[in-house]
C-alpha positions in Angstrom: -47.7 -98.6 263.9 -43.9 -98.8 264.2 -42.0 -95.6 264.0 -39.3 -95.7 261.3 -35.8 -95.0 262.5 -34.1 -92.1 260.7 -30.5 -93.0 259.7 -27.8 -90.8 261.3 -24.4 -90.0 259.8 -21.4 -88.0 261.1 -20.1 -84.9 259.3 -16.4 -85.2 258.5 -16.0 -81.4 258.9 -17.6 -80.6 262.3 -18.1 -84.1 263.7 -21.8 -83.7 264.5 -24.3 -86.5 263.9 -27.2 -85.5 261.8 -30.0 -87.0 259.7 -28.6 -88.7 256.6 -30.8 -86.5 254.3 -29.4 -83.3 255.8 -25.9 -84.1 254.6 -24.0 -84.3 251.3 -22.4 -87.7 250.4 -19.0 -87.8 248.8 -18.1 -91.2 247.2 -14.9 -92.9 246.3 -15.6 -95.6 243.7 -13.6 -98.9 243.4 -11.6 -97.2 240.6 -10.6 -94.4 243.0 -12.7 -91.7 241.4 -14.2 -89.1 243.8 -17.7 -87.8 243.1 -20.7 -86.1 244.8 -23.6 -88.5 245.4 -26.8 -86.5 245.4 -29.1 -89.6 245.4 -27.2 -91.3 248.2 -27.2 -94.6 246.3 -24.0 -94.7 244.4 -21.7 -97.7 245.0 -18.4 -97.1 246.9 -17.0 -95.7 250.1 -18.9 -92.7 251.3 -18.2 -89.8 253.6 -20.7 -87.2 254.6 -20.4 -83.4 255.1 -22.9 -80.8 256.2 -24.4 -78.4 253.7 -22.4 -75.6 255.3 -19.4 -73.7 253.9 -17.8 -73.7 257.4 -17.8 -77.5 257.6 -16.3 -77.7 254.1 -13.6 -75.3 255.1 -12.9 -77.4 258.3 -12.8 -80.6 256.2 -10.4 -79.1 253.7 -8.1 -77.5 256.3 -7.8 -80.7 258.3 -7.6 -82.9 255.2 -10.5 -85.0 256.7 -11.8 -86.2 253.3 -8.3 -87.4 252.4 -8.2 -89.4 255.7 -11.6 -90.8 255.1 -10.8 -92.0 251.5 -7.1 -92.6 252.0 -6.2 -90.7 248.8 -5.5 -87.1 247.9 -8.5 -85.0 247.0 -8.2 -82.4 244.2 -9.2 -78.8 244.6 -11.8 -79.5 241.8 -13.8 -81.7 244.1 -13.8 -79.1 246.8 -15.0 -76.5 244.3 -17.8 -78.8 243.2 -18.8 -79.3 246.9 -18.8 -75.5 247.4 -21.0 -75.1 244.4 -23.4 -77.8 245.6 -23.6 -76.2 249.0 -24.3 -72.7 247.6 -27.0 -74.1 245.3 -29.0 -75.4 248.2 
């Protein structure tokens, strides 16, 4: 039996590599809309962030999501991310 490889992704906040399922995915669609991808299957450019408020604060302070998507991120998206982190 072959052992399945678990995909690893890097958090934009802290920079640590973790299992893909442990992270939240933020997606920029072709239209430029930013959304949170809970399923991990939406189309578009994705960036991952830990389910930790500290990582979200680091990403916001360093404008790391803006750099990843090359557009400005509204405070509304950061609020949605904070709500999603607090739910889990």
